[in-house]
C-alpha positions, 0 to 999 in steps of 0.5 A: 665136752658139754655145750656149756663147757664149749661156750666157756672154753670159747671165751677162755684166756687165750681168746680174751687175751688176743689183740683182736678181742681186746680191740673188739671189747674196747669198741663194745665198751664204748658203744655200751657207754654211748647207749647209756649216755643217750639213755640218761640224757633222754631220762632227764627230758622224760622225767622233766617233760622237756626236749624229748618226743615222749615224756612221763606225761605223754603217750598212748591214752589207756585206761587207768588200770591198764596204765598202772599194770603196764607201768608197774611191769616196766619198772619191775623189769628194770628193777629186776635187771638192775638188781639181779645182774649186780649181785655177786652170785649172778656175776660169778655165773654170768662171767662164765659166758660173758668175758670179765672185761666186758661184764660191766659194759654188758650190765650197763647196756642191759640197764640202758635197754630196759630203761629205753623200753620203759620210756617207749612203752610208758603209759601216762596218767595225766590226773594232776595230784598237785600244781604249785601256783606260787611263782617263786616256789614253782621256779624252785621246783623247776630248778631242783631237778637240775640240781638233782641230776648235777648231783648224780653226775658229780657223784659218779665222777667223784668215785670214778665215772668211767669205771662205774660204766665199764670204760675203765675196764675195757681200756685197761684190758686193751692196754694190758693193765691189771684192774686194781682191787677195790679199795674203800674210800669216801671222797668229798660228798661221800663224807656227808652221805653214803649214797649221793647218787641215789639222793640226786635221783630222789630230788630229780624225780620228786621236785615238780611244780606240777605232779601228775599221777603217772609222775607220782607213780614213777617217783614213788616206785623208783624211790622204793626201789632205791631203798631196796637197792641200798639194802642190797648194795650195802650188804655187798659192801659189808661182805667186801669191806667188813668192819670198815664199811660198818663203821662208815655206815654208823658214822655217815647218814644214808641220804640226808646230809647230817652226821650222827653222833658217835 
């Protein structure tokens, strides 16, 4: 038996089905979710520049070139981790070594750690690109990011927040309940836009009364990644749901909430 065979065998059904493993997997899923929850709260403060020790506009002073290189590398690392680990080909390989009940929790944990690394190592680019002086408009631009984050969280709960972040899977595994096969549905906000979570992120990242070069870089690169992520995600959804998703894509716009004529 090869070393890989031994590793696969060590997490076979007789192990993943044991009570001890189920409990450990459940605790692991909770821990991964708590790391995610702390990370997303920090992300809100990081982007908005409030209530966290290090924000998008604070940190070590470096040259513009060094800051650009480091920041782009950090965002590329996150994008690669977030996209590659979400692909079905990677999951098929990955679940040979990571038990399927904790696969989603592991993905969430790795995504959170890559974001925490980005927050830690981010280099500010403090040059001001725009500064809104009109008080009414400035208040609006301060409020909009909160609306964006509310949209993000609301959208996750509409489709099943706890499944999206791995708790549903480890809880089902703990109680011996089979996870239901994926079913295509378009609840509430998903009847108006296909990707309300991504729309919330875009609003949260771009709405700022004072936009620095570093914040602009972050917003621009993450928005580009969002569009790449949408393309990859929709390709997977078409493979999974076929014509049902193709018809949905023709009927409902991607991000801007207006309906196409059919």
